[in-house]
BAVO-303150 format. One record per residue: residue in one letter; z, x, y of N, C-alpha, C in turn. Coordinates in steps of 0.1 Angstrom, whole numbers, plus 5000, padded with zeros to 4 digits. Example, Ala and Ser with C-alpha at 12.3 -4.5 7.8 and 13.67 -1.06 7.14 Angstrom:
2
a507851324943507851234955507851324967s507151284978507151374989507951295000
//
This chain:
440
x553357852502553157992498552058052507x552258182510551258252518550158302510x548958262512547758292504546658352513x545958452508544758502514543558472505x542458432511541158412503540158512509x539758612501538758712506537358662502x536558632512535258572510535258422514x534458392524534458262530533158192528x532558202516531358132513531658002507x530857942498531057812493532357802485x532557892476533857892468535057922477x534958032484536158072492536557972502x535657922510535957822520536557692514x535957642504536457522498537857542492x538057662485539357692479540357702490x540057782501540957802512541457672518x540457592522540757462528541557372519x541157362507541957272498543357322495x543557452493544857502491545757482503x545157492515545857462527546157312528x545257222524545457082524546657042515x546857112504547957072495549257142499x549257212510550557252516550757402518x549857482514550057632515549557682529x549957802532549557872544548457972540x547257942545546058022540545358102551x545058222548544258302556542858332549x541858282555540458312550539858432556x539358522548538858652553537358662550x536658712559535258742557534858862566x533858942561533459062569532359032579x532058902580530958862590531758812602x531758892613532558842625531958722631x530658702630530058572636530558452628x530558462615531058352607532558322610x533358422611534758402615534958342629x534158382638534158332651533858182651x532858142644532458002642533457922636x534057972625535157902618536357882626x536657982634537857962643537557852654x536357822657535957712666535857582658x536057582645535957462637534557432633x533657532634532257512630532057552616x531557472607531457502593530057552590x529857662583528557722581527757662569x528357572562527657512550527857362551x526957282543527157142542527857112529x529057052529529757012518530556892521x530256772515530856642519532356652520x532956612531534356602533535056732537x534356842536534956972539535356992554x534456962562534656982577535856912582x535956782578537056702583538456752578x538456802565539656852559540056982566x539057072569539257192576539857172589x539357082597539857052610541357012610x541656922600543056872598543956992595x543557082586544457192582544657292594x543557312602543657402613544657342624x544557212625545457142635546957152631x547157152618548557172612548957312612x548057402616548357552617548657612603x548057552593548157612579546957682575x545957692584544657752580544157842591x543957972589543458062599542358152593x541658222602540558302598540558442604x540158542596540258682601539158762594x538858872601537958972594538759092588x540159082590540959192586541659172572x541159242562541859242549543259292550x543459392558544759452560545759352565x545359272575546259172581546559062570x545559012563545658912553546558952542x546259082537547059132526548459142529x548859192541550259222544550959092547x550258982550550958852553550958762541x550358802530550158712518550858762506x551358672497551858712484550658712474x549758622476548658602466547358622473x546458692467545158722473544058682463x543258582467542158532458540958612462x540158652452538858722455537758612452x537158572463536058472462534758542467x534358642461533358732466532058712459x530858742465529558732458529558832446x528958782435528658872424527158852420x526258892429524858872428524258942416x523158892410522558962398521859092402x522059192394521159312395519859282388x518959382389517559362384517659342368x518659412362518759402347519559282342x520059202352520859082348522359102349x522759222350524259242352524659182365x525959142365526559092378526859222386x526559222399526859332408528259312413x529159392409530559382412531059472423x530059522431530359612442531359552452x531159432455532059362465533459352459x533559322446534859312440535559452440x534859562437535459692437535859732451x534959712461535359752474536559682480x536659552478537859482483539059522475x538959542462540159582454540659722459x539759812463540159932468540859922482x540359832490540959812503542359742502x542459652493543759592490544759692486x544359782478545259892473545759972485x544960002494545260082506546260012515x546359882515547159812524548359732518x548459742505549559682498550859752501x551959682504553259742507554359672499x554059572491554959502483554259432472x554959362463554259292452553159202456x552059202450550859112453550359062439x549858942440549158882428547658872433x546758952427545358952430544658862420x543958762424543358662415541858662416x541158672405539758662405539358512406x538658482416538058342417536558352415x535958462418534558482416534258472401x533058442397532658452383532258592380x533058652370532858792367532858802352x532258912347532258932332533658962327x533858932314535058972307535359122309x536659152311537059292312537059332327x536659252336536659282350538059302355x538959212351540359222355540959362352x540659422341541059562338540559662348x539259642352538659732361539359722375x539659602379540359582392541759652391x542459642380543759702379543559852381x542559912374542360052374541960102388x541160022395540760052409541960052418x542759952417543959952426544960072423x545160102410545960212407545460342412x544160362412543560492416543660502432x543660392439543560392453544860362461x545960342453547260322460547660452467x548260442479548760552486549760642477x549760772480550560862472552060822471x552560762481553960722481554360622470x553360552465553560462454553260512440x553060652439552760712427553760822424x554060842412554860952408554361002394x553561112395552861152383551861042379x551961002366551160892361551760752363x552960752369553660622370553360562384x553060422383552860342395554160282399x554560302412555860262417555760122424x554560072426554459942433553959842423x554759732421554459632412553359532417x552359502408551359402412550759342399x550159232400549459172389548059132393x547159132383545759082384545558962375x545058852380544958732371543558682373x543158592364541858522365542158372367x541458312377541558162379540158112383x539258102373537858062376537757932383x536757922391536457792398535457712390x535657582390534757482384534257382394x533757432405533357342416531857322416x531457202417530057162418529657142433x528657222438528257202452527857052454x528256992464528056852467529256762463x530156812455531356742452532556832450x532456952457533357062455534857022459x534956952470536356902475536956812465x536156712460536656622450536956692437x536156792433536356862421537656942422x537957002433539157082435540356992434x540356882441541556792442541756712429x540656702421540756622408540156702397x540756812393540056902383540256852369x539256872360539356852346540456942340x540557062345541557152340541657272350x542757332351542957462358543257572348x542457672349542657782339543257902346x544357952339544958082344544758182333x544258302337544258412328545258512333x546358532326547458612332547958712321x548558822326549158912317550658932319x551258842327552758842329553258702332x554458682329555158552332555258532347x555458642354555558632369554258572375x553158622371551858572376551658432372x551958392360551858252356552658162364x553958202367554858122375554358092389x553758202395553258192409552058092409x551158112399549958022399550357882396x551357862388551757722385552357662398x553057732406553657682418552457652428x551457732428550357702438549657572434x549457552422548657432418549557312414x550857322415551757212411551357082418x551057082431550756952438549556872432x548656942424547556872419547856802406x548956842399549456782387548256772377x547556892375546456902367546756952353x545856932344545956992330545757142332x546757222328546757372330546557432316x545657532315545457612303545757752307x546657812299547057952302546558042291x545758142294545258242285545458382290x544958482282544958612288543758622297x543658732304542658742315541258742309x540958812298539658822293539158682288x540058602282539658472277539358382289x540058392300539758312312538458342318x538158472318536858522324535758462315x535958462302534958412292534758262294x535758192296535758042297534658002308x534758072319533858032330532358062326x532058182321530658212317530258122305x531158092296530758012284530457862289x531257812298531157682303529757662310x529457752319528157742326526957762317x527157852308526057872299525757752289x526857692285526757572277526057462284x526457442297525757332305524357362307x523957492309522557532310521857502297x522557522286521957492273521657352271x522557262276522257112275521057082283x520857142295519757112304518457152297x518457282292517257332285516957252273x517957202265517657132253516957002257x517456922267516856802270515456822276x515256932283513856962288512956992277x513457062266512557082254512256952248x513256862247513056732241511956652250x512056672263511056602272509656642269x509456772266508156822262507656752250x508556732240508156662228507856512231x508656452240508456312243507056292249x506656382257505256362263504256372252x504456452241503556472231503456352221x504556292219504556182209504656042215x504756032228504755902234506155842236x507155922235508555872237508955882252x510055812255510555822269511955892269x511956012276513156092275514356032281x514155932290515255862296516055782286x515255712277515855642266516455732255x515755842253516255932243517655992248x517656032260518956082266520055982266x519655852269520655752269521255732255x520355732245520855712231521655832226x521355952230522156062227523456062234x523456022246524656032254525755932250x525255822244526255722239527155772228x526655882222527555952212528656032219x529855992217530956052224531056202221x530556252210530556392207529556472216x528556402222527556462230527756432245x527856312248528056272263526756272270x526656192281525456182288525256282299x526256342304526156442315525356562311x524556612320523656722319522556702309x522156582306521056542298519956482306x519756532318518756482327517556582327x516456532321515256612320514656632334x514056742337513456762350512756902351x512856962362512057092364512957212362x514157182356515057302353516157322362x517157402358518357432366518057542376x518757542387518557652397519957672403x519857712416521157732423521657872421x522857902427523458032427524258062415x524457962406525357992395524658002381x524057892377523557892363522558002360x521558032368520658142364521358272364x522258302374522958422374523958432362x524658332360525658332349525058342335x523958282333523358292320522858432318x522158492328521758632328522958722325x523958702332525158792331525758782317x525858662312526458642299525558712288x524258702290523358772280523558922281x523658972293523859122294525259162288x526259082291527559112285527559112270x526759022264526659012249525859142244x524859182252524059292247524959422248x525759432258526559552260527759552250x528059432245529159422235528659432221x527359432219526759452206526359332199x526159212207525759092201524459042207x523459002199522258952204522358802206x522558752218522758612221521358552223x520658542212519258492213519158352217x520158272215520158132219520058122234x520858202241520858192256519558252261x518958342254517658392259516558282258x516658202248515758092247516057982257x517357962260517757862271517057912284x517058032287516458092299514958072299x514358102287512858092286512457952288x513157852282512757712283512857672298x513957722305514057682319512957732327x512557852325511357912333510057842329x509957802317508657732313508557592318x509757532320509757392325509157382339x509357472348508757472361507257502360x506857592352505457622350504757492345x505457422336504857302330504657192341x505557182350505457082361504357122370x504157242373503157292382501757272375x501757292362500457272355500057132355x501057042354500756892354500156862368x500756912379500256882392498756932393x498557052389497157102390496157032381x496656992369495756912360495356782366x496256712372495956572377495256582390x495456682398494756692411493456772410x493256832399492056902396492057042403x491757042416491857172423492957162434x493757262436494757252446494257312460x493257392459492757452472492357352482x492957362494492757272505493357132504x494057112493494756992491496057002500x496556882504497856882512498856812503x499956882500501056842491502256812499x502856702497504156672503505256702493x506356752498507556792490508756722495x509456642487510656582491511856652484x512656712491513856782486513556932485x514457012491514357162491515657222486x516757162488518057222483517957222467x518757302461518657312446519257192439x520057112447520556992442520956902454x521156772452521556682463522956712468x523256672480524556682486524956822490x523956912491524257042496523057092504x523257192512522157252519521757392513x522257422502522057552495520657552489x519857652493518557672487518457802479x519557862475519457982467518957942453x517958012449517257992436516857842434x516557782445516057642444514657632438x514457532430513057512424511957502435x512357442446511457422457510757552462x511557662462510957792467509857832458x509957832445508957872436507757782436x508057652436506957552436506157562448x506757572460505957592472505157722472x505757822468505157952468503857952459x503957882448502757872439501757782444x502157672450501157582456500357652467x501057722476500457802486499457912481x499957972470499158082464497858022459x497857892455496657832450495857762461x496257782473495457742485495857602490x496957552485497357412490498157432503x498057322511498857312523500157232520x501257272525502557202521503257152533x503757022531504656962541505956932533x507056942540508356932533509356872541x510356802534511456742540512656752531x513856772537515156762530516156712540x517056622535518056572544519056672550x519356782544520356872548519957012550x518957062543518657202543517557252552x517157172562516057212571516257332578x517557362582517857482590517657602581x518057592568517857702559516357722556x515657602554514257602551513457682562x513857662575513057722586513057872585x514157932579514158072578513558122564x513458032555513058072541511658042538x511057942544509757892541508857922553x507858012551506858042561505557972558x504857922568503557862565503657722559x504857662561505057522555505357432567x504757312568505057222578506357142575x507457172583508757102580508756982588x509156872581509056742587510456682590x510456582599511756522603512256412594x511356362586511756252577510856242565x511156172555510256162543508956102545x508856012555507555952558506556052564x507056132573506156232578505656332568x506556362558506256462548505156402538x505156272537504156212528502856182535x502856172548501656122555500456222553x499256162550498056242549498056342538x498856312527498856412516498056362504x497756452496496956422483497956392472x499156432473500156402463501556432469x502556362463503956382467504756432456x505556542458506356592447507856572450x508556512441510056492442510656612435x511356692443511956822438513456812437x514056742447515556722446515856582447x516756532438517056392436518056342447x517656352460518556292470518456132469x519656072468519655922467518855842477x518755902489518055822500516555812496x516055892488514555882484514255752477x515255692470515055572463514955452473x515355472485515455362495514355362505x513355452504512255452514511355332511x510555302521509555192520508355252513x508155232500507055302493505655242497x505655112502504355062506503955142518x504855172527504455252539504055392535x504755452525504355582520502955572514x502755472505501455462499500255452509x500455372519499455352529499155472538x500155562539499955682547499355802540x499355792526498855902518497355892516x496656012515495256012512495055962497x495956012488495855962474497355932471x497455812465498855762462499255822448x499655942448500056012436501456072438x502356042428503756092429504056172416x504556292418505056372406506556382408x507256312399508656292400509356402391x509756512398510256622390511756602386x512356482390513656452386513856322379x512756252376512756122370513756022377x513756022390514755952397514155812402x512855802402512255682408511855582397x511655452401511355352392509855352389x509455412377508055432374507255302374x507755192368507055072367506855012381x507855012389507654952403506655032411x506655162410505655242417504255222412x504055202399502755172393502255042398x503154942399502754812404502354812419x502854912426502454922440501155002442x500655052430499355122431499455272430x500655332428500755472427500355522413x499755642412499655712400501055792399x501855762389503155812388503255902375x503756022377503956122366505356172367x506156142356507556192355507556312345x508756342340509056442331509456382317x508656402307508956352294508956202293x508056132300508055992301506955932291x506456012282505555962272504055972275x503656072283502156092285501556132272x500456062268499656092256498356162259
//
């Protein structure tokens, strides 16, 4: 099938490459000519395990191309996926400007039936607005009074990709959701995803849009719940790791997303929770539960920084090492990463900061000013008064902690992800502080 993907960011590029991999002819569109130029050379602008190799293979088979022209992609494709940014506005609403602008441009260039598919995370009822935008902007030859003479459909097909495992998530999905208003749109989407042999759920468009927001908000709720439990564990002398394990053994609850730490970040959860709260407000419902989820998440980071300041006494002129800058492991994405706020507050208190991340150093160079960026974890720990674990990269478990200890001014570790062996580090002479590990 001939498919266009408008937007070549994390979601768009992974979707385009994977759809090409399962047999479709895909045109990826982006309005950044430099990005398209790099992609045509086979240069990938993001780090995502397995994506670059897959992209090269699809390009070699001539099933994957890149362009800046929506007109060209639209006229050559039956299906057009919208994988566009929906950044948060100041009031928490999702900014749908990109969706509107591209919908308008598609309308101007459509000359036959098209299926336009929302891949971006958008509030419920966005599909109706896309339909209205296309109808208003179709050329006059496709209108007769109030009647639209050109057939098209708008559908919702939300993504459930986790950065760091996006290729695997696409190829092995828990479910594929279609929000459609016609049998024709459903049939086309089923044909597209048939090679995956996945569980398919068909709904109307509004329900599909809600599924995405509700899913992310529920996962954020699990994270905030276990972080609230972690606060209690510190107060009563319990260990949140054991509490989470005991909870997770209950099949009704499950262990996933019950990892206490410094809170959720990234480009999805904060934005989607805010957007869902705003949608509920505009719909007349006070979603106070999600407001508390957000408040707990914000408080968790403050609590971690308070712990650092409490144990180090004064931060002014102290040197702090930071391991991990990306918002999660296996990605170079630093959007809404906890590291940004932590480092900003450490610097505001007069601390000097050294930092290392396995994959996001290029992004860090442009986003972090006045921070010493190091080539490896050992350099980031050397001559520091404390070491902060901010992102749970697996390689951090394998470093030589005796070497780390001997290079530090003070052997103090604040483990913001509870990823290290506390007992082993204490035996080596570290002062170790985790999250919810029973401090009295």
